N, C-alpha and C positions, 0 to 999 in steps of 0.2 A: 807312577809311585803305586805300591800295593800296600796294604795292611799287613803289618807282622801278626802272625798268629802266637798267643800267648804259650809259655813252656808248660803250661799244665795241660794244655789241649792241643793234641797235635792232628786231630781230625779237620780234614780240608785246608791245613795250614797253608800249603803250596798254592790254594786255587785264588787268583787275583779277585779282589773285591772292587766293586765300583766305589770310587770316593765320593763324599758329598759336595755338592756345589755350593759357592760362596757368591753371593749376591749384594750389590750395594745400590741403594736408590737415590738417585739425584733430585736436587729441587733447587731451582733459582730464586725462590720466593719465600717470604717469612713463613714461620710454621704455624702463622695463626689463621690460615685459611685452608680449606679442602681443595684438593687438586683433581678430583673426580668426581662424578655421581654421587649422591648422598642415597643410601638405601633404608636408613632408618631413622627414627626419631624417639626421643623419650624426654619427658617434662619431671622434674623434681621441684615440687613445691617449697616454699621457704620453711626453714626450720627456725627454732630459736636461738640456734647458735649464730647464725649470720643474717638472717631474715632476708635472702635473697633466692629468688627463683633461678633455677637452671634449667639450659636446654642441653640435652646430649645427641649428638649427630653422629651417625656412623655411615663412613664412606667406602666407596669402591678403590679409595687409594691406601686401604688398609689399616686407618686409622679412626679413634673416635675423638670428639672434641667436647670440652665443657664450654657452655657459653652462659656467662653472667647476666641475667637479663636485666634492662632497666625499662624505662619509659622510651619506646622506640629507639631503643639501643641494645647491643650486643657486644660482649668483650671475651674474646677468647682467653679462658683462663687456665687451661691445662689441655694437652695432647696425650692420648692413651694410645701408646705405641707398643704393640707386641704380635699382632696379628700378621701373618705373610701372605694373605689374599683379602678378597672384599670381604667387608663387614656387611653380614646380610642383615642382621636383626639385633636389638638391644631391649633390655628391659630393666626396670629397676625394682629388686628385691629387698623389702624390707625398708629402713632408713638411708642406708649407706651403702648398699651393694650394687653395684652395676654389673649386670651378666650380658655378654655380647656372644655371637655365633658368627662363623666364619666359614667362607669357602675353603679353608686350609683344613675343615673337617673338624676345628676344635671349638669348645666353649671356655670363656675365660671370665673370671670374675675380678672385678675391680674395686678399689675404695673410690666412691664416688666423690669425695670431698679432697681427695689426695693429689699430688702433683702428678698422676699418671701411673699409680703403682698397680701392677698386675698381682693380685694375691693367689689365684690359681688357674691351671688349665688342665681341662677335661678333655680326653683323646677316645670318648666312648663310640662316637661317630665312624662310620667306615664311608663316607662319602660328604659332599658339601652340606653343610649345616645350614637350613633356608630360613628357619623361623623358630620364635620363641614366644612363650606366653607365661604369665605370672598371676596368682592368685594375690589379690591386693590385700585380703584380711588375714590369710593363712601365709604370712610374709616370707616363709621357708620355701614355699613351694614353686618351682619353675618347670616347664615342658619345653622340649626341644624336639624338632622334627627336620628330616633331611632327605637328599636324593636318593638314599639307600634304602628308603621305605621304612625307616627305624624312628621310633618315638620313644624318648625317654623322660620320665619323671625324676626331678632331682629334689632332695633337700639341700639348699644350698648351706643351711647352717650347719648341717652334718659334713658336708663336703669339704668345708674349709676349717673345721674345728681341729686342732692340732693333736696328732697321734703319731705313732711310729711312722716311717716313712714307706710309701707303697711303691707298686713296680709300674704298671702300664696306663691303667685307666686316669689316674690323678696325677698330676707331677706339677711340682714347682717351675714356676716359668716367670723369673722376674728379672733376668739377666738384661733383657733389652726393654726395660720400661723407661720412661722417659728420664726420670732422674740417676737412672743407672743402678739403683739400689732399692730394694724393697724386702718388706717382712718376708722370711722365708719359713712358711708355715708347712709344718708336716702334716699327713693326712690324719682325718679325724677317725673316732671309733664309729663304724658304720651303723646309721640309724635308718629306718625305712619308716614309710607312711602308715600306719595301721588302718584296718577297716574303720575303726572308730575315729578316725581323725585325728588320733593321739600320735605322738613320736615316740617310739620305744628302742633302746639300744639292744644291739646285738653282739653278742661276744664271740659268737660263731666264726664271723667274718674274721680273716687275718691278713687281708691282703688290700686293704682299703676300702673307700666307700663304694659302692655299686647302685646307680640308680635302678628305679624299677622301669622294666622295658615293657612298652604298649604294644604288642604283637598282633598283627592282622593286615596291615598294609604291605600289599604286594608290587606297588609302585611308588614313584616319588610323592613326598610330603611337601606342600608349599604353606600350608595355613594351619594355625592352631588358635583356640580361643579357650579359656578355661573362667570358671566362676570364681566369685571372690572366695570362697571359703575353700578352693581346692578340692571340692567333693565331685567335679564333673569337667570333663574335657572334650572338646569335639576338634577334629582334624579332617582335612581334606587335602586333595592334590589331583595327580593326573588320573586317578581312577574314576573321576567325576561324581563321588558319592561323598556325602558328610557322615563320617562315622562317631559314634558318641561314646565315651569309655568312663570307667570308674579309675581314674588316677590312682587313687590308693592302692588297688590290687592289680591294675594292669587289665581288667575284664572290660569285654566289649559289651554296651547295652542295646545298642541298636544302630541300623544303616540307613540312610536316608537317600534316596535316588530323584532325580529330576533335572540335575544341569548335563548340558550337552558337552561341556569342556571342562578344562582345567580348574578346579576350585583355587582361588588365589586369596581370599580373605573372608574371615569368619568373624563373628561379635556374638556374646551372650547377653542376654537381659538378666542383669543379677538385681533387679529390684524387689526381690524377696517375693514377688509373686507366686503362690502355691497351686499345684493342680492336684486333684484328689488321688489318696493313696499313691502319693510319691515322695521319694528321697530329696527329689531335686527342687532347689529353692529358687527357681526361675522359670519361665515359661516358652521364650521365644529364643531361636537363633537365626541369626541372620548370615546368609552367606554372598559372596561376591565372585563372578566366575570368568574365565576368557571367553564364555558364551556372550557376554555383554548382559547377561541378565543377573538381578539381584532376588534372593529368594527369601522369603520369610518363613521359617518353619515352627510349628507348634509342637513341642518335643512330648507333650503328653499325649496328643494324636498321634505321632509319629509321622506326620504328613506336611506338605507344603500347603501355606494358608494364602500366599499372596505372591507374584511374580511382578517384579518391577522392570519394565523397558525404558529406563531413562538414559541409557549409555548406547552409544553406537559402536564401542569397541569395548577390550578386554576391562573388567573391574579389578583391580588389584589392591585397593585400599577402602577400609571401612572404619569410621570413628564414630562413636555416639556420644550425647550428653549423658550425664550420671542417672538421669530418669530414663534414659532410651527413648526420649520423644523425638528427638531429632537424630538423624543420621546423616554423616557425611561421606560421601563416595567418591574414590579418585579412579581416573583411568590407569593406563599403562606405565608401570615405573614411577606412579607416584606412592608417596608416603606421607601420612596425615597425622597430628598429634594436637589434641584440644588444649588450650591454655586458657582458663577463665572465659572472656568473651571473644576469644579470638582463635584461630587454629594456624598452627604451622604447617607448610606445604614443601615438601622437597620433591627433586626429580632427577633425573640423570645430569642435569646441570649440577654445578657444584655449590650452588646458591640456594639458601632457605628463604622463603618469604612467609610473612606472617599477615594474614588476611582477616578481616572482619568476621564475626561469626553470630549467630542468634544467641539470645539470651539464654541463661541457665534455666530459667522455668517458661517454657514456651506454652502459650494458650492450648495448643492442640495436642494430643497424645498420638504416638506413633499409629498404633491399631484404629484409630478412628478417623485415619485419612490426614494426619496434620502435615506439615512441612517436611519436603525431602530436598536434600542439598545433595547436588551432582557436581562434579568437575570435570572438565576435558584436561589434554595434556599440560596446556599453560596454566589451567586451574583459575580461569574467568568464572566463578562460581555461579551456578544456576539455581533456581530455586523453582521446584515443580511439585504438583500435586501427586499423590500416590496413586491417584487414578490414571496417571500418564500423559499430563499436558506436556507440550513442547517445552524445553527447558529455554529461558532467556537470562542473559547476564545479569548479576545482581550487583556485583563489585567488579570492576575493571582494572583496578590496581591496588596491591598490597598496601598494609599500613606500613611495613618495614621490611627491608630485606638484608639479610646477611651474604655479603658477596663472596665467591669463592674464586679460584683460579682456574682457568679453562685447562681441561684435560689435553694432554699430548695423544693425537689420534692417529699420528702415520710418524714414521721414522724411515731412514735409509743409512746404512752404515757404508763410509767412503772408503775408497780403497786403501787410504794409508792406515786404516784399522785403529785409527786415534779419534776419527772426528766422525760424528754422528749428527744427520741433519734432520730436523723434526719440525713437525706442524701441528698447533694444538687445534682446539674446536673452535678458537675465535679466528683461525686463519694466520695466525702469527707463527713465521719460521724463524728457527733460531739453529745456530751451529754450536755444537757441544764438542769439548775436549775430554774426552772419557778418562784419560789418565789425571787430570786434575780436577774434574767434576765440575766444570764451569761452561758457561755460555761465552764464546769467543766472538760472537757476531750473532747480532739480532736483526733480522731483515724485516721485522715488522709484519703487518699483514697486508698478504698479497690480494689486489684485487684487479689485476689486469685480466681482460677476456682472454679466452683460449683462443688466440689467433693463428694456430699451427697445430698441425698432427705429427706423429712419428711413428716410426716402425723399426725393427731389426730384421725386417725379412732377408735383406741380403747379405747379413753377416755385420753390416755396419749401421750406423744411426742414420737413418733417412728422414728427413723433414720434408712435410708437404705443406705447399701454400695453396689456397684455394680462394679465388675471389668470389663474394666481396668480405668473406670471413676475416682474412688475414689483414684485412686493413681497419678492423676496429680496435687494436690496441695502441694506445698513446700514452707517453710519459712526458714530464718536464725534462727539458735539457739539463736542469741542475741534477737531477736524480741519474742521470746517466752520465755526469760528470764532463759534460762536454763545455768547453771552454771558448769564449769568443761569441756566445751566443747568449741572449738574455734568459736569464733563468725560468723564466714562465712561458718560454717558447715551448709549444707542443711539438713532440718529434713523433710521427708515425713509426713504429717499429718495422713493419713490412716494408714500407717504401725505402727507409734506409737500408734493410737488410738486402733488398734488391738491386740497390746501387753500389752496395758492397760486392754481390756477388758478379755484377756486371761490369766494374771498374775498369778491368782489362779491355773488354770488349768496347766500352765506351771510349777509352782512349786509342784504340787502334782505328775505331770509326771516325773520330776527330781528325786523326792523320790522313786517312782515306779521303776525308770531306774537305780537309784543309781549310780555305778560306770560307767553305761555305758554312761553318761552325759560327753560329753567332754568339755574342758576348754573354747571353744569357742561357747558353747551353745549345747543344744541337737539337734542330727539329727536323721532322720528317718533311717529305714532299708535299705539295699542295694537295697532288691528286690522292696519295695514300693518306692524308690526315682527312680529306672530305670523306672518303670511302670508310675510313673507321670510324669518322664521327658519326655518320649516318647509321653505321652498325650499332653503336653505343651512343644513342642520341642523350642519355641520362648520365652524363659525366661530370662529377664536382671538380673544381681546381682548387688544390690544396694551398689556400692563399698564406698559409702560415710557415711554408716551406719554401726556401729559396731554389730558384730552378737552375741548379748547378750539378757538377758532377762531384763537389768536392764531398769525400768519405770520411765519416767522423771516426774516431778511435774505438768506439763500441762497437762498430760495424765493420772492421777491417778483418778480413779473412787470411789466412795463413797461404804464403807463397811457397811453403816449404813442402807443406802437404796440403794441396789446395782441394778444396770440394769439386765433386761433377755435377753437372746440371743434368738431369732428365726431365725432357719436357717435349711438347709437340706444338708446331703451329698449324697455318691453314691447309698446307700441303705435306704429303708423305707422313710417315709414322712417327713413333717416339724415337727419341736420339739421345745420346749420353755424351758428354764431353767436359773435360776439366774446364775451369774458369778460366785456367791461364792459356789455354790452347782455343780460345775463341778468337777469330779472325777477323771479326767485323763483317764478313759475308752474310752473316744471319741477319735474315729479318722477318716480316711478318710471315713468311712461308714457313719459319723455323720457329719462332717464339710465339706465346699467346699475346694477342693484341693488348690485353689490359696490362701485360708486363712492359710492352713498350711504350703505352700511353703513360704510365706512371714512371718510369724512368726518362723517358725522353720528353714529356710534355708536361709533366709535373700534375697529372691529372688521375685522380682516384675515383672507381665506380662509386656508384651510390650505395652508402653503408647504413646500418640500423643507427637509430639516434644514439650519437655520443654523449648527450647531455642528460643531466638528472635535474628533476624537478623536485624543490623542497619547499616548506614553508620555514619561516623564522620567527619565533614567540619568544616572549619573556618568560622566565621561568616563573613559577605559580607565587605569587606573592611579592614578586620583584617590583622595586619602585621605578626602576629603569625601562622605558621604552622607545622604540624608534618605530618611525613611519615606514612601512614598506609597501610595496606595490601587489600585495597578495602573494600569489605564488612566484618563486624564483627560479631561475634555471640557470645551470653553470655546467661546465664540463665535468664529466665523471671523475675526472683525476684531480679537480681541485680539492687543494689540502685546505684543513680547517683553521689554518693560521690566515689564510684569506678570506674565511668567513668572519674571523675575529676581526680582521682589518675592515670588512665592511662595517660591521657593528660600531666600530670605535668611529669611523668617518660618519656615521649616521648619527651617532650619539652627539657628536660636537658640532658637525656642520649643519645639522638640522635644529642645534639650540640657537635662540636669540642671542645677541653679544652680550645683554646684561646677565646672562648665565655663566659668564666668565668672569672669575674673580680677578681682582686688579693684580695678583700675583701670579697670574698666569696658569692657575691651577682650575681643574674642572669641577663644578659642584653638581652633581647629577641628581639632584632629588634626594639625597640621603640624610636630611635633616642636619645640613649644616657640615657634614664631614665630607670633606674633598678629597678627590683622589688626584694625586700628584701626577706629574707627566713622566712617562716612561725613563728619561733621562734623570730624573730625580732632581732637577732644577726648577726651582719655584719662579723665575724671573724669565721672560721670553728675550730670547736672543734676536738681536736685529737682524733681518733679512728672512725671517721665517714668518709664516702666518701663524695666527694664535694656536688653530687647531694641530698644526703640524708638531707642537710642543707638548700637547695634551692629549696623552694615551691612558685612559683607564684601562684597568687590568680586566679582562673578559674571560670568561671560558665557555665552551659550547658543550651542551650536554643531550643525549638523545635516549629514549626508552627502548628497550628491547620488548620481545613479545610478552613476557611477563611482567612487562610495565617496571622494570627494575632500570633505574636511571646510571648511566654511566657517562662519566667526564670523559670527553673525546680527546685523546692525542692532538697537539697541533699540526704532527705531520700525517695523520689519518685524511683518507680522500673519501669525497662524497661516495663513491662505489664501495669501499671498505666499509663505511658505516651502514650501507645500506644491505650488504651482502652479508655482515657478521654481526651486527647489532640490531638494526631495524627490522629485518626478515619478514616484511610483509609487502604485498602487492601495492598497497596504497602509497601515494607520494610521501616521502620522507619529511618528517618532523623534526626539527632542531629548536633547541631552547638555549638562550644565552643569560648568563648573568653576571655581575661584577663581582669581583673577588674582595672581600673585605680586608681592609688593613693592608693592601699592597699600592 
């Protein structure tokens, strides 16, 4: 398809033009959670209209969300959807205007209290827009910086005031707002910020509002800060210098050198402290850099007066109390926002945590060596002296967490070109049908060890099994849909795969040996067994697997296109043969001894520990407690519903008989409120023990690295919880609680 030229313009009318792309974004969760990392935060204090504080979050999923804040609660009250790439920063200008910037090279303005209305889009930048800053007292002034080395100063009120429609710099962009319709505001009469800090109207501009360009950066800009009145602006980026500007004219005042790497965060002291013969209503500037240093600059002396080495990696975030007496710093990929006596912290995770913060009127002031607060990636906050003492954790758990949805981090398009397989940051694997935009199969979180390797060197898929690593993967028979076996029987994947590969060899071997084959399966000669046992003295017998040649359906290989085996034994070199062509003459000279030990004798080589140690504790404040033997141990593939069963049996069996009510219900210390049996029957049926009818409703929880508590799915295994939620080398800690009202 080619665009057809207009009748009035025949120039290049026959040249094909590249048509625009159409993209649709799929999501299988509610629109009340972010599904990617959060890059920016902004807090709007309560107004007389609704009396509610709001938190605004901007995410890598391209959306912003407004959260109505209560006491340890947050409700998503609006989604702001118009950006087509990452939202990198957001600020609040005035009482009700939200300004955001994005990797789509645009700035957008929104009505803070709307249902997601985008009021204007600005396309002045030539590359990703990375940072914003606003003048708190001069509520119209906002500055933006980006990867193109461009810095612009905007008068937001002038930019959104209605005038005749303009062309390229500013455009209406409301078609894809959340509610589908918004105020279509034409462009205002352009106004600029005069040198006297007043706003005057220009009548000479006829093509719409144009911001003030702050020119001087040769490389990318990553950090901006502005004083309250909008009379001074500082910027930093990959040039490793802090530049100081007059945003009213775009002129440069000074350049501060000292950092050895990219400057990622800036703060200005706007407490009103003046220095001699200066127009600047502040004294100090604080900068954070990828060189791990935080530097305090005296702008009157134009020099660095303190350097703080409290981080071991990049410093990407800074936030201060109103008096500039306490400063909070964050590491790589952190975003911070102070809110009363707490601080909101966001990372590349899709969740936001609220942590305790120091009081708003601390005793020590910043320049006299008062408290300094720093945070690592998981933001276990540390309080250190400005003199550089070693950080120590102050708070280990947040007050409250706004959960998000794990981001999709991997995908594969399948050959039918309709299905896409995805894996998210939590390890959950899903199969999507893109022609309907739905998940057709949810495989859950995968936690099976890597028990084989593969390559395509031969033009085919080659799967390599190495001992003992290949024997580390186990699954329950119920998960493999194997009938005729108890559902909690463990199945070793490598053992069953080897049986499937050698089933034809095994059958022909039985035929050759005839009556020598025992009822429990064929055995090798005593001489060979003794020799092999001496060479492999540390051998485990798989007591859970039957010693037979039965091949279960999940391990049956095709006989139409059978695989070939490539291996070598104790004599000769490597050989290759299809599995259907094996004639049972192959033995220890041809096969690795560990293969024959596994298939013929049901013996597995020593493996790494296939069990998981964990602690099981009641949730904080829970009235329900069980007696445990300290640290517990179970197979890594143990599912949470088994842990639930363990807790339930302990709750009931370990209780004295007088704790059972006469109607057969269980009173678990809940102040007289009894939990009914799982079957919903209040009386005991004859033939069943009392505890078998008494099943309180229990759920299992686990905290992640950021101490965010997750309720675990009954189908999750210990290995899955440890790998994707716990994520720590220490023994796993699980908590249980009784579900009220069930």
